[in-house]
Backbone as CSV, one residue per row, in Angstrom:
resi,resn,N_x,N_y,N_z,CA_x,CA_y,CA_z,C_x,C_y,C_z
1,MET,38.021,83.056,7.360,37.795,82.252,6.256,36.091,82.551,5.983
2,GLU,35.505,82.601,4.720,34.249,82.942,4.781,33.447,81.459,5.259
3,ALA,32.144,81.875,5.668,31.508,80.985,6.022,30.775,80.250,4.765
4,LEU,30.883,79.121,4.736,29.755,78.367,3.650,28.407,78.728,3.914
5,GLU,27.415,78.949,2.871,26.258,79.352,2.816,25.049,77.732,2.819
6,GLU,24.514,77.624,3.482,23.734,76.778,3.195,23.210,76.504,2.342
7,THR,22.774,75.844,1.657,22.160,76.144,0.433,20.686,75.392,0.614
8,PRO,19.175,76.138,0.268,18.185,75.596,1.050,17.343,74.577,0.137
9,VAL,16.823,73.879,0.681,16.466,72.615,0.059,14.898,73.038,-0.474
10,PRO,15.299,72.836,-2.054,13.685,73.433,-2.670,12.805,72.419,-2.502
11,VAL,11.370,73.146,-1.951,10.418,72.301,-1.618,9.185,72.712,-2.797
12,VAL,9.074,72.031,-2.990,7.409,71.717,-4.550,6.365,72.516,-3.939
13,GLU,5.688,73.496,-4.266,4.345,73.738,-4.191,3.539,72.845,-4.256
14,GLY,2.898,73.329,-3.050,1.610,71.937,-2.448,2.525,70.829,-1.520
15,SER,3.563,70.334,-1.729,4.168,69.454,-1.052,4.564,70.316,0.685
16,SER,5.152,69.102,1.273,5.446,69.601,2.929,7.149,69.089,2.422
17,ARG,7.195,70.046,4.102,9.030,69.484,4.423,8.755,68.249,5.390
18,PRO,9.599,66.946,5.218,9.534,66.216,6.105,10.516,66.418,7.352
19,VAL,9.801,66.326,8.373,10.350,66.965,9.848,10.491,65.210,10.487
20,ILE,12.042,65.497,10.837,12.009,63.860,11.485,12.194,64.086,12.780
21,PHE,11.608,63.085,13.930,12.262,63.169,15.024,12.075,61.846,15.442
22,PRO,13.812,61.425,15.549,14.235,60.045,16.514,13.746,60.225,17.507
23,VAL,12.793,58.754,18.342,12.218,58.729,19.589,12.616,57.662,19.957
24,GLN,12.666,56.950,21.142,12.692,55.831,21.478,11.453,55.343,22.146
25,TYR,11.326,53.666,21.929,9.869,53.491,22.016,9.558,53.677,23.088
26,PHE,8.221,53.660,23.230,7.604,54.025,24.691,6.321,53.791,24.770
27,ASP,4.729,52.724,25.308,4.093,52.705,25.309,3.252,53.805,25.303
28,GLU,3.394,55.017,25.253,2.789,56.064,25.033,2.624,56.816,23.967
29,LEU,3.538,56.520,22.681,3.889,56.791,22.261,3.032,57.364,21.023
30,LYS,1.939,56.149,20.625,0.300,57.254,20.359,-0.004,58.297,20.574
31,ASP,-0.004,58.618,22.034,-0.705,59.631,22.495,0.426,60.683,22.225
32,PHE,1.439,60.435,22.239,2.739,61.736,22.192,2.735,62.290,20.881
33,LYS,2.229,61.250,19.866,2.623,61.771,18.437,1.138,62.564,18.091
34,ALA,0.011,62.216,18.833,-1.162,63.059,18.732,-1.259,64.328,19.693
35,LEU,-0.687,64.388,20.753,-0.504,65.476,21.265,0.354,66.443,20.119
36,ILE,1.748,66.218,19.151,2.467,66.583,18.125,1.362,67.472,17.610
37,ARG,0.756,66.390,17.257,0.328,66.569,15.615,-1.287,68.030,15.945
38,THR,-1.096,68.325,17.359,-2.592,69.165,18.060,-1.369,70.600,17.922
39,LEU,-0.047,70.959,17.323,0.655,71.872,17.225,1.122,72.487,16.283
40,ASP,-0.007,71.575,15.001,0.735,72.259,13.593,0.642,73.033,12.968
41,ALA,-0.647,73.657,13.749,-0.322,74.939,13.566,0.811,76.257,13.666
42,ASP,0.869,75.439,15.074,2.094,76.718,15.076,3.257,76.416,14.664
43,LEU,3.858,75.205,14.146,4.627,74.933,13.545,4.848,75.026,12.350
44,ASP,3.535,75.234,11.513,3.615,75.663,10.143,3.980,77.378,10.254
45,ILE,3.971,77.845,11.278,4.270,79.397,11.441,5.884,79.048,11.661
46,LEU,6.005,78.659,12.618,7.735,78.376,12.750,8.370,78.377,11.821
47,MET,8.098,76.859,11.076,8.765,76.352,10.452,8.143,76.308,8.412
48,GLY,6.825,76.833,8.181,6.546,76.529,6.858,5.540,75.111,7.225
49,HIS,4.930,75.071,6.007,4.452,73.673,5.927,5.249,72.349,6.073
50,HIS,4.757,71.282,6.708,5.965,70.542,7.408,4.829,69.092,7.357
51,ASN,5.672,68.162,6.985,5.278,66.785,7.373,6.345,66.085,8.860
52,ILE,5.894,65.705,9.688,6.159,65.343,10.975,5.996,64.003,10.498
53,VAL,7.229,63.475,11.137,7.916,61.473,10.489,8.317,61.265,11.609
54,PHE,7.956,60.132,12.560,8.448,60.188,13.937,9.014,58.660,13.370
55,ALA,10.310,58.816,13.993,11.194,57.666,13.683,11.791,56.452,15.266
56,ALA,10.731,55.706,15.669,10.584,55.611,16.231,11.406,53.863,16.640
57,LYS,12.704,53.826,17.841,13.411,52.821,17.824,12.922,51.515,19.306
58,ARG,12.329,50.926,18.227,12.303,50.213,20.007,12.982,49.508,20.836
59,GLY,12.733,49.238,22.198,13.986,48.403,22.936,15.024,47.586,22.466
60,VAL,16.018,47.602,23.777,17.001,46.233,23.563,15.832,45.141,23.097
61,THR,16.415,44.047,22.363,16.004,43.392,22.328,16.306,41.801,23.531
62,ILE,15.628,40.774,24.009,16.495,40.086,24.319,18.050,39.452,23.919
63,ARG,17.773,38.860,22.420,18.386,38.396,21.845,19.554,39.564,21.673
64,ASN,19.839,40.930,21.489,20.863,42.030,21.556,21.362,41.580,22.983
65,THR,20.457,41.353,24.050,21.077,41.855,25.451,22.199,40.630,25.860
66,VAL,21.749,39.284,25.199,22.060,38.124,25.222,23.716,38.019,24.927
67,MET,23.466,38.260,23.410,24.792,38.355,22.697,25.737,39.616,22.768
68,ASN,25.231,40.961,23.596,26.573,41.257,23.708,26.729,41.431,25.482
69,ASN,26.409,41.173,25.710,26.371,40.123,27.141,26.638,39.003,27.486
70,ARG,27.447,38.029,26.625,27.606,36.747,26.891,28.492,36.378,28.246
71,ALA,28.598,37.082,29.113,29.309,36.801,30.689,28.162,36.000,30.970
72,LEU,26.786,37.006,30.824,25.365,36.611,31.002,24.730,34.788,31.092
73,CYS,25.270,34.419,29.706,25.268,32.922,29.570,26.456,32.669,29.826
74,ILE,27.164,32.390,29.491,28.819,31.830,28.902,29.593,31.942,30.427
75,PRO,29.633,30.586,31.053,30.028,30.435,32.259,31.684,30.866,32.145
76,GLU,32.510,31.733,32.663,34.033,31.895,32.568,34.415,30.348,33.138
77,LYS,35.276,30.280,31.455,36.379,29.170,32.295,38.120,29.555,32.541
78,ASP,38.074,28.653,33.722,39.795,28.968,34.006,40.691,27.731,33.595
79,TYR,41.529,28.662,32.092,42.330,28.034,31.613,43.315,28.051,32.198
80,ASP,44.116,26.889,32.278,45.351,26.488,32.260,46.474,27.513,31.246
81,HIS,45.987,27.901,30.281,47.027,28.630,29.457,46.344,29.663,28.445
82,GLN,47.032,30.186,27.618,46.827,31.906,27.157,46.654,31.772,25.629
83,LYS,46.633,31.076,25.226,45.889,30.769,24.184,44.361,31.243,23.380
84,CYS,44.813,31.933,22.948,43.470,32.372,22.243,42.580,31.598,21.452
85,MET,43.045,30.620,21.393,42.428,29.114,20.226,42.064,29.744,18.848
86,GLY,42.435,30.711,18.415,42.055,31.331,17.144,42.470,30.438,16.133
87,LYS,42.166,30.048,15.058,41.925,29.304,14.043,43.474,29.852,13.156
88,GLY,44.535,29.166,12.853,45.262,29.632,12.133,46.515,30.246,12.879
89,CYS,46.392,30.409,14.338,47.065,31.432,14.843,48.835,30.420,15.169
90,LYS,49.483,30.679,14.648,51.303,30.807,15.341,51.405,30.587,16.284
91,THR,50.904,31.539,17.055,51.339,31.891,18.365,51.261,30.321,19.448
92,CYS,49.289,30.600,19.047,49.001,29.085,20.328,50.147,28.178,20.642
93,PRO,50.435,27.122,19.388,51.494,26.431,19.838,52.719,26.746,20.525
94,GLN,52.734,27.759,21.437,53.854,28.269,21.639,54.222,28.660,23.252
95,MET,52.640,28.754,23.518,52.110,29.153,24.473,52.024,28.354,25.464
96,LEU,52.828,28.598,26.482,52.725,27.722,27.642,51.730,26.926,28.279
97,ASN,51.165,26.049,28.538,49.989,25.344,29.329,50.233,24.586,30.961
98,VAL,50.906,25.878,31.661,50.746,26.111,33.207,50.442,27.446,33.457
99,SER,50.365,27.597,34.568,50.237,28.832,35.634,51.593,29.288,36.226
100,GLU,52.760,28.968,36.121,53.713,28.967,36.778,54.569,28.470,36.341
101,ILE,55.714,29.652,36.065,56.807,29.235,35.756,58.240,29.015,36.101
102,GLU,59.542,28.264,36.554,60.361,28.860,37.708,61.988,29.106,36.293
103,ILE,62.229,30.549,36.832,63.880,30.659,35.893,64.338,30.825,36.896
104,ASN,65.720,30.354,36.585,66.924,31.038,37.279,66.705,30.655,39.011
105,ASN,65.717,29.586,39.057,65.380,29.676,40.445,64.482,30.955,40.960
106,VAL,63.616,31.142,40.145,62.879,32.872,40.521,61.396,31.857,39.620
107,LYS,60.706,31.999,40.819,58.877,31.179,40.413,58.103,32.640,39.729
108,VAL,57.580,32.474,38.726,56.693,33.519,38.407,55.258,32.972,37.584
109,LYS,54.369,33.580,38.464,52.727,33.099,38.180,52.259,33.573,36.326
110,LEU,52.123,33.174,35.527,50.850,33.523,34.995,49.419,33.900,34.580
111,PRO,49.598,35.114,34.359,47.883,35.415,34.455,46.973,34.442,33.513
112,LYS,45.925,34.783,34.225,45.058,33.732,32.721,43.647,34.640,32.528
113,ASN,43.805,36.010,32.567,43.252,36.730,31.924,43.753,37.146,30.623
114,VAL,44.774,36.734,29.970,44.942,37.398,29.008,45.650,35.707,27.747
115,SER,45.607,36.628,26.640,45.650,35.675,25.538,47.069,35.654,24.646
116,CYS,47.674,35.788,23.875,48.177,35.888,22.837,47.628,37.235,21.738
117,LYS,46.518,37.189,22.175,45.862,38.310,21.135,46.185,39.509,21.784
118,THR,46.614,39.516,23.287,46.374,40.639,24.110,47.540,41.344,23.917
119,ASN,47.080,42.751,23.992,47.879,43.944,23.806,48.473,44.697,24.898
120,ASN,49.334,45.487,24.643,50.141,45.812,26.045,50.846,44.851,27.135
121,VAL,51.605,44.602,26.917,52.272,42.945,27.794,53.693,43.340,28.314
122,VAL,54.183,42.653,28.914,55.640,42.200,29.100,55.563,40.678,28.923
123,TYR,56.286,39.703,28.583,56.063,38.158,27.879,57.920,38.014,28.149
124,ILE,57.699,36.902,27.872,58.990,36.037,27.783,59.102,35.003,27.182
125,HIS,60.232,34.645,26.633,60.577,33.367,25.237,61.496,32.457,26.095
126,LEU,61.207,31.256,26.304,62.306,30.522,26.611,62.683,29.327,25.126
127,CYS,64.157,29.270,25.307,64.485,28.730,24.437,64.320,26.873,24.642
128,ASN,63.809,26.052,23.733,63.764,24.886,24.351,65.012,23.890,24.596
129,CYS,65.897,24.553,23.759,66.960,23.508,23.414,67.808,24.027,24.506
130,CYS,67.447,25.104,24.912,68.805,25.546,26.487,68.218,24.720,27.460
131,ASN,69.153,25.812,28.528,68.604,25.893,29.647,67.515,26.756,30.267
132,SER,66.877,27.324,32.023,66.384,28.444,31.742,66.756,29.388,31.676
133,GLU,68.327,29.883,31.975,68.559,31.157,31.836,68.855,31.597,30.525
134,ASN,68.436,30.619,29.511,68.597,31.420,27.726,66.837,32.047,27.850
135,CYS,66.379,32.475,28.811,64.680,33.192,28.672,65.294,34.937,27.611
136,TYR,64.396,34.708,27.351,64.076,36.611,26.806,62.945,37.118,27.704
137,GLY,63.346,38.359,27.556,61.777,39.166,28.642,61.966,40.424,27.449
138,GLY,60.847,40.616,27.273,60.337,41.646,26.597,58.648,42.327,26.558
139,GLN,58.320,43.585,26.248,57.464,44.250,25.986,56.676,44.565,24.522
140,THR,55.336,44.717,24.526,55.123,45.317,23.255,54.053,45.669,23.485
141,SER,53.482,46.564,22.922,52.252,47.951,23.059,50.718,46.669,21.751
142,ASN,51.533,45.711,20.943,50.642,45.729,19.654,50.012,44.161,20.718
143,LYS,49.170,43.576,19.927,49.186,42.370,20.549,50.190,41.347,19.965
144,PHE,50.456,40.184,21.286,51.539,39.956,21.461,51.692,38.481,20.477
145,SER,50.780,37.839,19.307,50.596,36.961,18.392,51.935,37.787,17.851
146,GLU,50.990,39.088,16.992,51.828,40.746,16.092,53.115,40.467,16.324
147,ARG,53.188,40.626,17.714,54.683,40.995,18.390,55.742,39.335,18.448
148,ASN,55.423,38.367,18.356,56.107,36.886,18.223,56.036,36.801,16.596
149,ASN,55.032,37.312,15.781,55.196,36.818,14.472,56.845,37.932,13.714
150,GLY,56.847,38.807,14.551,57.905,39.874,14.568,59.225,39.135,14.497
151,HIS,59.001,38.801,15.635,60.426,37.884,15.750,60.233,36.513,14.909
152,ARG,59.275,36.097,14.396,59.741,34.775,13.387,60.121,35.616,12.102
153,SER,59.852,36.741,11.806,60.320,37.475,10.378,62.127,37.246,10.126
154,LYS,62.544,37.212,11.278,63.612,37.495,11.471,65.156,36.250,11.378
155,PHE,64.199,35.492,11.820,64.542,33.928,11.407,65.380,33.661,10.135
156,ASN,66.507,34.481,9.140,67.059,34.022,8.453,68.523,35.126,8.349
157,LEU,68.971,34.702,7.444,70.431,35.003,7.580,70.593,36.874,7.528
158,GLU,69.500,37.046,6.797,69.721,38.795,6.424,69.627,39.653,7.327
159,ASN,68.756,38.955,8.410,67.849,39.624,9.852,68.114,39.257,11.025
160,TYR,68.816,38.559,11.389,68.698,37.432,12.214,69.369,38.187,13.294
161,GLU,70.345,39.521,13.583,70.302,40.680,14.320,69.706,40.957,14.920
162,LEU,68.629,41.580,14.118,67.538,42.252,14.465,66.513,41.601,15.911
163,SER,66.885,40.675,16.166,66.103,39.959,16.996,66.671,38.828,17.870
164,ALA,66.605,38.979,19.240,67.661,38.653,20.407,67.315,37.006,20.064
165,LEU,66.222,36.019,19.735,65.702,34.779,19.674,66.559,34.872,18.390
166,SER,66.415,35.270,17.319,67.083,34.970,16.167,68.559,34.696,16.280
167,ASN,69.137,35.759,16.570,70.659,36.121,17.130,70.986,35.062,18.098
168,HIS,70.367,34.200,19.240,70.671,33.613,19.536,70.860,32.178,18.522
169,SER,69.833,31.947,18.053,69.402,30.804,17.500,71.113,30.693,16.106
170,TYR,71.328,31.879,15.412,72.641,32.083,14.881,73.363,31.689,15.775
171,ILE,73.977,32.440,16.909,75.449,32.308,17.381,75.507,30.594,17.954
172,ASP,73.972,30.147,18.898,74.287,29.179,19.722,74.147,27.757,19.098
173,HIS,72.909,28.081,17.941,72.664,26.649,17.264,72.807,26.969,15.710
174,ASN,73.328,27.729,15.399,73.736,27.549,14.294,72.693,28.158,13.398
175,LEU,71.719,28.612,13.537,70.510,28.912,12.789,69.763,27.653,12.340
176,ASN,69.710,26.577,13.383,69.116,25.372,12.651,67.741,25.387,13.530
177,ILE,67.580,26.243,14.698,66.341,26.274,14.931,65.505,27.267,14.663
178,GLY,64.183,27.341,14.942,62.975,28.425,14.511,62.568,28.953,15.884
179,LEU,61.692,29.753,15.409,60.870,30.498,16.519,60.247,29.072,17.132
180,LYS,59.626,28.292,16.251,58.574,27.285,16.745,59.540,26.211,18.138
181,ASP,60.569,26.802,18.146,61.650,25.775,18.949,61.840,26.915,20.509
182,PHE,60.837,27.714,20.264,61.217,28.802,21.584,59.617,28.430,22.340
183,SER,59.372,28.511,23.273,57.872,28.681,24.387,58.051,30.069,24.850
184,CYS,56.617,30.200,25.143,56.977,31.808,25.355,55.432,32.139,26.407
185,ALA,55.466,32.996,27.289,54.421,33.313,28.054,54.372,34.521,28.186
186,ILE,52.934,35.604,28.597,52.696,36.554,29.276,53.025,36.558,30.007
187,VAL,53.834,37.294,30.816,53.950,37.804,32.781,53.169,39.067,32.827
188,LYS,52.489,39.996,32.027,51.870,40.872,33.000,51.748,41.727,32.268
189,LYS,49.949,42.063,32.194,49.523,43.378,31.282,49.526,44.523,32.105
190,CYS,49.472,45.690,31.235,49.825,46.421,32.180,49.286,47.775,31.334
191,ASN,49.417,49.173,32.073,49.496,49.924,31.012,50.462,51.056,30.034
192,PHE,50.139,50.891,29.183,50.939,51.139,28.147,52.516,52.282,28.441
193,LEU,52.193,53.378,29.407,52.808,53.575,30.084,53.803,53.190,30.908
194,ASN,53.537,52.496,31.353,54.552,51.665,32.302,55.132,50.287,31.470
195,LEU,55.126,50.060,30.745,55.532,48.503,30.033,57.036,48.571,30.034
196,ASP,57.871,49.726,29.651,59.121,49.664,29.747,59.582,49.273,31.240
197,ARG,59.196,50.729,32.156,59.786,49.765,33.601,59.347,48.032,34.256
198,GLU,58.106,47.746,33.904,57.641,46.240,34.167,58.887,45.483,33.505
199,GLU,58.891,45.639,32.238,60.195,44.980,31.234,61.658,45.096,31.647
200,PHE,61.813,46.098,32.822,63.289,46.383,33.336,63.193,45.189,34.437
201,LYS,62.326,45.348,35.474,61.446,44.701,36.747,61.365,43.056,36.628
202,LEU,60.847,42.743,35.302,61.218,41.325,34.978,62.329,40.593,34.413
203,VAL,63.506,41.596,33.545,64.662,41.377,33.029,65.609,41.504,34.503
204,GLU,65.096,42.468,35.489,66.513,42.688,36.614,66.005,40.884,37.721
205,ASN,65.023,41.038,37.687,64.327,40.175,38.793,64.345,38.659,38.204
206,LEU,64.744,38.553,36.898,64.966,36.947,36.549,66.671,36.733,36.140
207,ARG,67.106,37.507,35.272,68.400,37.642,35.143,69.462,36.973,35.990
208,LEU,69.290,37.305,37.102,70.118,37.126,37.883,71.653,37.650,37.823
209,GLN,72.598,36.495,37.610,74.183,37.115,37.630,74.207,36.705,35.928
210,THR,72.883,36.380,34.858,73.699,36.563,33.506,72.366,37.045,32.888
211,LEU,72.823,37.713,31.199,71.530,38.617,30.821,71.267,37.519,30.382
212,GLY,70.899,36.007,29.686,69.858,35.395,29.329,69.820,36.205,27.650
213,LEU,69.185,35.920,27.160,69.010,36.625,25.604,68.490,37.988,25.750
214,ASN,68.627,39.024,26.731,68.812,39.775,26.721,69.755,40.932,26.349
215,ARG,70.826,40.679,25.465,71.919,40.492,25.289,72.605,42.424,25.969
216,CYS,71.925,43.545,25.954,71.838,44.367,26.940,70.968,44.750,27.542
217,LYS,72.110,45.536,29.393,71.208,45.777,30.087,70.652,46.352,30.238
218,ILE,69.436,46.128,30.926,68.390,47.998,30.435,68.405,48.475,31.242
219,THR,68.037,49.431,30.903,68.117,51.026,31.917,66.974,51.386,31.940
220,LYS,66.770,51.868,33.753,64.770,52.888,33.093,64.875,53.700,32.560
């Protein structure tokens, strides 16, 4: 491949070529500029007639420090829910407002450092019209709210078989319930590479003798 030739920037006779030096602002910047000016003759020989311009950037302001580090000024709150509290979020109303749930006599603690906008999570759905055995365990690398919306889009006669939740609604409730009739929670946030393994552990731990809404046995 032939190397591309640089097109020289035309310099008008009597004009100077600007040479820009981006520098972080410091108290002795004025003295530094004066020092560089003493090298003009040498720089002319190396670079031709030039005009040195210093683009000085001042330090981070107090305002930026506060805005970029909100933990310094806003105390962390200990919520008992996993809602993102975003305006118009359709998943928030479904999120459980508890710190622990019990499914098939197994107690599961819910993490508090996640919300429905968290990705790489293992989650559960509970049918509010059934007993706790009818729970669904899943995982997603996307935001949980996006995965939840994916389930929501399957609650119709054309697509109900594409989601365990809508399939349950069709088989056991004659499709008379929607996703709003399911409660949900994030059980664990984990590394992307461990999602399948953590989902397997969750379902195996909770279902006991039943499959719940996970219709097929999950294998490692």
